[in-house]
Backbone as JSON, one array per atom type, in Angstrom:
{
  "sequence": "MPITITVNSPDQTRLVGQELAVQLRPGDLVMLSGGLGAGKTTFTQGIGIGLQVKGRVSSPTFIVARVHPSLVGGADLIHADAYRIKDLSDLETLDLDSTLDEAITVVEWGEGKTEQLSADRLEIEIHREHGGVATNINGVVDLAEMDDGERTITIRPLGERWEGTEWGSVFSAFEEKEEK",
  "N": [[-39.58, 78.17, 51.6], [-41.65, 75.87, 50.13], [-42.97, 75.86, 46.73], [-45.82, 75.02, 44.86], [-46.92, 74.01, 41.78], [-49.37, 73.28, 39.41], [-49.63, 71.5, 36.35], [-50.82, 70.71, 33.12], [-50.0, 69.55, 30.81], [-47.35, 68.4, 28.63], [-46.26, 70.65, 27.33], [-46.88, 72.8, 29.06], [-45.39, 71.94, 31.26], [-42.82, 72.24, 30.16], [-42.94, 75.08, 29.89], [-42.98, 76.0, 32.54], [-40.43, 75.29, 33.21], [-39.02, 76.97, 31.45], [-39.79, 79.48, 32.31], [-38.6, 79.41, 34.93], [-35.88, 79.4, 34.18], [-35.26, 82.05, 33.7], [-34.62, 82.94, 36.22], [-32.31, 81.66, 36.92], [-28.69, 81.38, 37.28], [-25.14, 81.42, 36.64], [-23.55, 78.82, 38.52], [-25.76, 77.84, 39.72], [-27.51, 75.04, 41.07], [-29.83, 72.59, 40.17], [-31.8, 70.2, 41.24], [-33.62, 67.47, 40.17], [-36.4, 65.33, 40.79], [-38.57, 62.48, 40.55], [-40.77, 59.95, 39.29], [-40.27, 57.55, 36.8], [-41.02, 58.85, 33.67], [-42.18, 61.1, 34.67], [-41.58, 63.69, 33.9], [-39.12, 64.97, 34.06], [-37.0, 65.37, 32.1], [-38.49, 66.73, 30.26], [-39.16, 69.09, 31.66], [-36.56, 70.06, 31.92], [-35.99, 70.58, 29.21], [-37.52, 72.87, 28.84], [-36.0, 74.58, 30.59], [-33.63, 74.71, 28.97], [-34.7, 75.96, 26.71], [-35.38, 78.43, 27.8], [-32.85, 79.35, 28.56], [-31.6, 79.6, 26.23], [-29.92, 77.55, 24.84], [-27.62, 75.56, 22.96], [-28.37, 72.73, 20.94], [-30.49, 69.85, 21.19], [-32.27, 69.23, 24.07], [-32.2, 66.27, 25.67], [-32.89, 63.03, 27.24], [-30.43, 62.29, 29.52], [-29.71, 59.76, 30.21], [-28.12, 57.56, 29.12], [-25.84, 58.81, 28.32], [-25.01, 60.08, 30.5], [-23.97, 62.72, 31.26], [-24.45, 65.86, 29.69], [-23.43, 68.7, 27.97], [-24.7, 71.78, 27.17], [-24.02, 74.33, 25.25], [-24.39, 77.89, 25.61], [-26.12, 80.0, 23.4], [-26.23, 82.58, 23.4], [-24.24, 83.92, 24.81], [-24.6, 83.45, 27.47], [-24.68, 81.45, 30.55], [-23.53, 78.06, 30.31], [-25.55, 75.03, 30.01], [-25.52, 72.27, 32.09], [-26.53, 69.09, 31.88], [-27.34, 66.37, 33.66], [-27.45, 62.92, 34.71], [-28.03, 61.1, 37.46], [-28.87, 58.56, 38.1], [-27.52, 56.09, 37.95], [-25.55, 56.45, 39.67], [-23.89, 55.46, 42.62], [-22.33, 55.96, 44.86], [-20.15, 58.23, 46.46], [-17.58, 58.21, 45.02], [-18.5, 57.39, 42.51], [-19.95, 59.65, 41.76], [-17.95, 61.57, 41.61], [-16.82, 60.9, 39.22], [-18.48, 62.13, 37.35], [-17.65, 64.65, 37.48], [-18.84, 67.08, 38.15], [-18.48, 69.11, 39.97], [-16.28, 70.64, 38.9], [-17.34, 72.24, 36.96], [-19.35, 73.59, 38.1], [-19.45, 76.24, 39.15], [-19.45, 77.98, 36.9], [-21.42, 77.21, 35.19], [-24.93, 76.31, 34.59], [-26.32, 73.79, 36.47], [-28.19, 70.98, 36.07], [-29.51, 68.13, 37.57], [-30.83, 65.08, 37.09], [-32.45, 62.65, 39.11], [-30.95, 63.02, 41.38], [-31.33, 63.17, 44.21], [-30.35, 62.38, 47.44], [-27.75, 62.09, 46.58], [-26.4, 64.13, 45.24], [-26.45, 66.43, 46.9], [-24.38, 67.39, 48.34], [-23.03, 68.94, 46.59], [-23.85, 71.6, 46.64], [-24.97, 73.97, 48.9], [-26.7, 75.81, 48.32], [-29.42, 75.43, 46.4], [-31.91, 74.29, 44.12], [-34.39, 72.05, 44.76], [-36.45, 70.04, 42.98], [-39.4, 68.45, 42.61], [-41.24, 66.37, 40.51], [-44.31, 65.32, 40.12], [-46.62, 62.67, 39.05], [-49.73, 61.29, 38.82], [-50.41, 57.81, 38.96], [-52.14, 55.5, 37.03], [-55.46, 55.24, 35.56], [-57.12, 54.3, 32.59], [-56.35, 52.18, 29.97], [-57.43, 52.15, 26.72], [-58.62, 49.55, 24.6], [-58.89, 49.06, 21.37], [-59.73, 47.26, 18.74], [-57.62, 45.47, 19.22], [-55.49, 47.23, 19.68], [-53.79, 48.91, 22.06], [-54.29, 51.99, 23.69], [-52.1, 53.93, 25.14], [-51.96, 56.52, 25.75], [-54.12, 57.35, 27.19], [-53.56, 56.58, 29.64], [-52.12, 58.55, 30.84], [-52.76, 61.64, 31.62], [-51.45, 63.96, 31.37], [-51.37, 65.74, 33.52], [-49.39, 67.19, 35.96], [-47.78, 67.64, 39.21], [-45.72, 70.1, 40.27], [-43.31, 70.56, 42.51], [-41.32, 73.05, 43.96], [-38.51, 73.42, 45.84], [-36.74, 75.77, 47.32], [-33.43, 76.15, 48.45], [-31.04, 77.44, 50.72], [-29.06, 80.47, 51.0], [-28.88, 81.75, 48.55], [-31.49, 81.68, 47.3], [-33.09, 83.14, 49.03], [-35.47, 85.6, 49.47], [-36.41, 85.67, 46.88], [-39.08, 86.35, 44.72], [-41.31, 84.37, 44.02], [-43.93, 84.29, 43.15], [-44.15, 86.14, 41.07], [-42.51, 85.06, 39.21], [-43.83, 82.64, 38.35], [-46.36, 83.47, 37.39], [-48.17, 82.81, 35.47], [-49.26, 80.39, 36.13], [-51.4, 78.51, 38.34], [-50.57, 78.57, 41.62], [-49.3, 77.44, 44.8], [-48.18, 78.15, 48.02], [-46.69, 76.0, 50.2], [-46.94, 75.22, 53.58]],
  "CA": [[-40.94, 77.69, 51.54], [-41.87, 75.18, 48.78], [-44.0, 76.33, 45.79], [-46.35, 73.93, 44.14], [-47.55, 74.43, 40.53], [-50.03, 72.17, 38.7], [-49.62, 71.71, 34.97], [-51.68, 69.81, 32.5], [-49.48, 69.02, 29.56], [-45.87, 68.51, 28.6], [-45.92, 72.04, 26.97], [-46.93, 73.57, 30.27], [-44.16, 71.51, 32.04], [-41.61, 73.06, 29.55], [-43.06, 76.51, 30.11], [-42.53, 76.25, 33.89], [-38.92, 75.23, 33.18], [-38.62, 78.15, 30.75], [-39.97, 80.68, 33.37], [-37.6, 79.27, 35.94], [-34.59, 79.7, 33.59], [-34.95, 83.48, 33.89], [-34.06, 83.2, 37.57], [-31.03, 80.9, 36.97], [-27.43, 82.08, 36.93], [-23.99, 80.5, 36.72], [-23.33, 78.25, 39.84], [-26.97, 77.26, 40.34], [-27.72, 73.61, 40.96], [-31.21, 72.25, 40.18], [-31.92, 68.72, 41.38], [-34.96, 66.94, 39.66], [-36.78, 64.06, 41.2], [-39.86, 62.05, 40.17], [-40.7, 58.69, 38.82], [-40.1, 57.4, 35.33], [-42.04, 59.46, 32.81], [-42.79, 62.18, 35.32], [-41.42, 64.95, 33.2], [-37.83, 65.62, 34.45], [-36.33, 65.84, 30.88], [-39.42, 67.76, 29.63], [-38.85, 70.29, 32.5], [-35.17, 70.56, 31.53], [-36.15, 71.14, 27.88], [-37.94, 74.24, 29.12], [-34.94, 75.46, 31.03], [-32.86, 74.91, 27.86], [-35.33, 77.02, 25.87], [-35.27, 79.8, 28.47], [-31.45, 79.76, 28.52], [-31.21, 79.64, 24.86], [-28.68, 76.8, 24.67], [-27.42, 74.81, 21.72], [-28.7, 71.35, 21.0], [-31.75, 69.37, 21.79], [-32.13, 68.63, 25.4], [-32.93, 64.99, 25.8], [-32.57, 62.38, 28.49], [-28.97, 61.97, 29.53], [-29.62, 58.47, 30.82], [-27.0, 56.7, 28.64], [-24.64, 59.7, 28.2], [-24.77, 60.48, 31.99], [-23.94, 64.24, 31.34], [-24.44, 66.58, 28.43], [-23.09, 70.1, 28.06], [-25.5, 72.5, 26.15], [-23.53, 75.7, 25.35], [-25.2, 79.0, 25.38], [-26.03, 80.58, 22.08], [-26.37, 84.07, 23.65], [-23.19, 84.33, 25.69], [-24.95, 83.12, 28.86], [-24.05, 80.2, 31.07], [-23.85, 76.78, 29.71], [-26.44, 74.1, 30.78], [-24.97, 70.94, 32.22], [-27.78, 68.21, 32.14], [-26.79, 65.06, 34.19], [-28.34, 61.87, 35.23], [-27.36, 60.43, 38.59], [-29.55, 57.34, 38.39], [-26.7, 54.92, 38.1], [-24.64, 56.85, 40.69], [-24.13, 54.61, 43.81], [-21.63, 56.47, 46.0], [-19.38, 59.58, 46.16], [-16.53, 58.03, 43.97], [-19.22, 57.48, 41.23], [-20.33, 61.04, 41.56], [-16.75, 62.24, 41.2], [-16.56, 60.62, 37.77], [-19.21, 63.08, 36.48], [-16.88, 65.89, 37.63], [-19.83, 68.23, 38.09], [-17.94, 70.21, 40.74], [-15.36, 71.42, 38.22], [-18.12, 73.18, 36.17], [-20.59, 74.09, 38.92], [-19.38, 77.7, 39.34], [-19.66, 78.71, 35.66], [-22.6, 76.67, 34.53], [-26.18, 75.91, 35.38], [-26.21, 72.36, 36.49], [-29.49, 70.28, 36.28], [-29.31, 66.79, 37.69], [-31.98, 64.21, 37.38], [-32.24, 61.5, 40.07], [-29.87, 63.45, 42.28], [-31.66, 63.21, 45.6], [-29.54, 61.55, 48.25], [-26.5, 61.73, 45.96], [-25.74, 65.28, 44.85], [-26.82, 67.49, 47.77], [-23.05, 67.97, 48.85], [-22.32, 69.83, 45.6], [-24.04, 72.93, 46.97], [-25.98, 74.1, 49.95], [-27.7, 76.6, 47.62], [-29.91, 74.58, 45.3], [-33.4, 74.08, 44.0], [-34.89, 70.64, 44.69], [-37.79, 70.11, 42.31], [-40.11, 67.21, 42.53], [-42.31, 66.43, 39.48], [-45.24, 64.14, 40.46], [-47.71, 62.39, 38.25], [-50.51, 60.19, 39.28], [-50.33, 56.62, 38.08], [-53.36, 54.86, 36.9], [-56.12, 55.6, 34.28], [-57.54, 53.03, 31.91], [-55.94, 52.29, 28.58], [-58.46, 51.59, 25.94], [-58.26, 48.56, 23.69], [-59.65, 49.24, 20.28], [-59.3, 46.35, 17.75], [-56.41, 44.94, 19.62], [-54.62, 48.28, 19.85], [-53.92, 49.64, 23.29], [-53.99, 53.39, 23.66], [-51.49, 54.26, 26.34], [-52.11, 57.99, 25.92], [-55.18, 57.59, 28.21], [-52.92, 56.22, 31.03], [-51.32, 59.67, 31.37], [-53.58, 62.79, 31.15], [-50.49, 65.17, 31.28], [-51.3, 66.45, 34.76], [-48.23, 67.03, 36.93], [-47.62, 68.67, 40.29], [-44.32, 70.49, 40.34], [-42.96, 71.2, 43.78], [-40.0, 73.64, 44.03], [-37.99, 73.69, 47.23], [-35.48, 76.56, 47.28], [-32.57, 75.93, 49.77], [-29.8, 78.23, 50.83], [-29.11, 81.95, 50.95], [-29.05, 82.17, 47.12], [-32.84, 81.86, 46.98], [-33.84, 83.98, 49.96], [-36.01, 86.89, 48.88], [-36.98, 85.43, 45.46], [-40.45, 86.61, 44.55], [-41.83, 83.27, 43.15], [-45.25, 84.57, 42.45], [-43.83, 86.92, 39.81], [-41.86, 84.04, 38.21], [-44.8, 81.62, 37.85], [-47.63, 84.11, 37.33], [-49.14, 82.15, 34.5], [-49.75, 79.16, 36.71], [-51.95, 78.41, 39.67], [-49.48, 78.16, 42.54], [-49.62, 77.57, 46.18], [-47.09, 78.04, 48.89], [-46.95, 75.08, 51.15], [-46.45, 75.72, 54.82]],
  "C": [[-41.21, 77.11, 50.23], [-43.04, 75.9, 48.05], [-44.51, 75.13, 45.03], [-47.18, 74.52, 42.98], [-48.21, 73.16, 39.86], [-50.13, 72.49, 37.25], [-50.52, 70.58, 34.29], [-51.25, 69.27, 31.18], [-47.99, 69.13, 29.54], [-45.45, 69.99, 28.15], [-45.97, 72.9, 28.2], [-45.73, 73.22, 31.24], [-42.95, 72.19, 31.44], [-41.74, 74.55, 29.9], [-42.74, 76.9, 31.54], [-40.99, 76.21, 33.94], [-38.31, 76.44, 32.49], [-38.62, 79.39, 31.58], [-38.89, 80.58, 34.44], [-36.25, 79.73, 35.4], [-34.2, 81.2, 33.69], [-34.29, 83.82, 35.19], [-32.65, 82.56, 37.76], [-29.84, 81.69, 36.6], [-26.29, 81.1, 37.12], [-23.89, 80.1, 38.15], [-24.59, 77.66, 40.42], [-27.08, 75.76, 40.01], [-29.23, 73.34, 41.11], [-31.26, 70.73, 40.23], [-33.5, 68.36, 41.05], [-35.2, 65.57, 40.23], [-38.16, 63.78, 40.73], [-39.7, 60.73, 39.45], [-40.48, 58.7, 37.3], [-41.26, 58.06, 34.59], [-42.73, 60.62, 33.56], [-42.66, 63.54, 34.6], [-40.1, 65.7, 33.42], [-37.16, 66.13, 33.2], [-37.2, 66.94, 30.22], [-39.18, 69.05, 30.33], [-37.53, 70.9, 32.12], [-35.16, 71.1, 30.18], [-36.56, 72.58, 28.07], [-36.83, 75.16, 29.65], [-33.88, 75.63, 29.88], [-33.37, 75.94, 26.93], [-35.12, 78.36, 26.51], [-33.82, 80.31, 28.49], [-30.91, 79.97, 27.22], [-29.87, 78.91, 24.57], [-28.78, 76.02, 23.38], [-27.7, 73.28, 21.94], [-30.02, 70.94, 21.58], [-31.55, 68.77, 23.13], [-32.93, 67.35, 25.51], [-32.39, 64.21, 26.98], [-31.11, 61.99, 28.41], [-28.67, 60.53, 30.18], [-28.34, 57.66, 30.45], [-25.74, 57.47, 28.4], [-24.18, 60.01, 29.61], [-24.76, 62.02, 32.09], [-23.77, 64.78, 29.95], [-24.15, 68.15, 28.72], [-23.89, 70.78, 26.85], [-24.87, 73.94, 26.21], [-24.47, 76.78, 25.03], [-25.07, 79.54, 24.07], [-26.02, 82.1, 22.19], [-25.36, 84.63, 24.63], [-23.53, 84.2, 27.25], [-24.17, 81.95, 29.38], [-24.51, 79.04, 30.31], [-24.83, 75.94, 30.61], [-25.72, 72.8, 30.85], [-26.21, 70.09, 32.62], [-27.23, 66.76, 32.42], [-27.84, 64.12, 34.66], [-27.6, 61.11, 36.24], [-27.99, 59.12, 39.01], [-28.63, 56.2, 38.8], [-25.58, 55.27, 39.23], [-24.83, 56.11, 42.15], [-23.45, 55.28, 45.07], [-20.8, 57.68, 45.54], [-18.33, 59.35, 45.12], [-17.29, 57.98, 42.64], [-19.57, 58.83, 40.84], [-19.15, 61.8, 41.1], [-16.44, 61.92, 39.75], [-17.41, 61.54, 36.82], [-18.52, 64.4, 36.53], [-17.71, 67.24, 37.49], [-19.32, 69.44, 38.89], [-16.97, 71.13, 39.95], [-16.07, 72.45, 37.33], [-19.24, 73.97, 36.9], [-20.59, 75.6, 38.98], [-19.71, 78.47, 38.1], [-20.86, 78.26, 34.89], [-23.88, 76.63, 35.31], [-26.33, 74.44, 35.32], [-27.69, 71.73, 36.8], [-29.2, 68.79, 36.37], [-30.59, 66.01, 38.02], [-31.58, 63.05, 38.28], [-31.13, 61.85, 41.03], [-30.11, 63.37, 43.73], [-30.94, 62.13, 46.34], [-28.11, 61.24, 47.7], [-25.74, 62.96, 45.75], [-25.86, 66.55, 45.74], [-25.47, 68.15, 48.22], [-22.5, 68.94, 47.85], [-22.67, 71.29, 45.93], [-25.26, 73.1, 47.98], [-27.09, 75.07, 49.37], [-28.2, 75.85, 46.4], [-31.45, 74.69, 45.23], [-33.6, 72.6, 43.89], [-36.33, 70.68, 44.11], [-38.26, 68.7, 42.07], [-41.18, 67.19, 41.53], [-43.09, 65.11, 39.85], [-46.3, 63.92, 39.46], [-48.46, 61.25, 38.9], [-50.35, 59.04, 38.31], [-51.76, 56.07, 38.06], [-53.99, 55.19, 35.56], [-56.44, 54.2, 33.7], [-57.06, 53.17, 30.55], [-57.05, 51.46, 27.89], [-57.88, 50.59, 24.95], [-59.21, 48.57, 22.48], [-59.08, 48.34, 19.12], [-57.89, 45.88, 18.0], [-55.29, 45.94, 19.81], [-54.79, 49.02, 21.12], [-53.39, 51.04, 23.22], [-53.44, 53.81, 25.0], [-51.63, 55.68, 26.73], [-53.15, 58.23, 27.09], [-54.7, 57.19, 29.59], [-52.34, 57.48, 31.61], [-52.17, 60.92, 30.74], [-52.66, 64.03, 31.08], [-50.46, 65.94, 32.53], [-50.08, 66.23, 35.53], [-48.31, 67.97, 38.02], [-46.16, 68.88, 40.37], [-44.08, 71.17, 41.62], [-41.53, 71.7, 43.78], [-39.6, 74.1, 45.4], [-36.68, 74.5, 47.1], [-34.72, 76.37, 48.55], [-31.39, 76.88, 49.61], [-30.06, 79.67, 50.57], [-29.37, 82.47, 49.54], [-30.54, 82.48, 46.78], [-33.67, 82.68, 47.93], [-34.28, 85.29, 49.28], [-36.57, 86.75, 47.56], [-38.57, 85.48, 45.51], [-40.98, 85.52, 43.54], [-42.99, 83.6, 42.39], [-45.11, 85.29, 41.13], [-43.18, 85.94, 38.77], [-42.89, 83.15, 37.61], [-46.23, 82.25, 37.78], [-48.65, 83.5, 36.55], [-49.83, 80.92, 35.02], [-50.45, 79.32, 38.05], [-50.78, 77.92, 40.56], [-49.92, 78.35, 43.97], [-48.36, 77.38, 46.98], [-47.44, 77.11, 49.97], [-46.28, 75.59, 52.57], [-45.79, 74.53, 55.52]]
}
């Protein structure tokens, strides 16, 4: 059953990722979807904080995949971007299946491409409204007003791995709703 959480800032988006990290273990696959600027990398930064991994978690767009080793003897974080993946042979070049069992793998733009990696996975959609009005003061456009920071994060747990998870205790700091 999906869980929906509303956040109001990048810091809150990171906090949801950080709280989720407590539930993650080696072999977990997390697929993130959402438009450009929705907060997929920000969410992954929170997971990295929660897992206590080495290195700054940043967009893997041009690297395609980054490994962030654990600083505390836990699982490594593999952060991948499947945006440019067109077919199964492209996906094989990422070699995600070779590390899937021992790492926590987070894939941005994975929908329709990486589901076959694991029946047990979290599909997370981060949605932001588009719109708003940018102010123009003395010829300077303030784009910050185009994005108020509000996001809707929908978590869809799939597979036996996630059965019985008490999501309410995981995200108790946030207003959450279970969708029917």
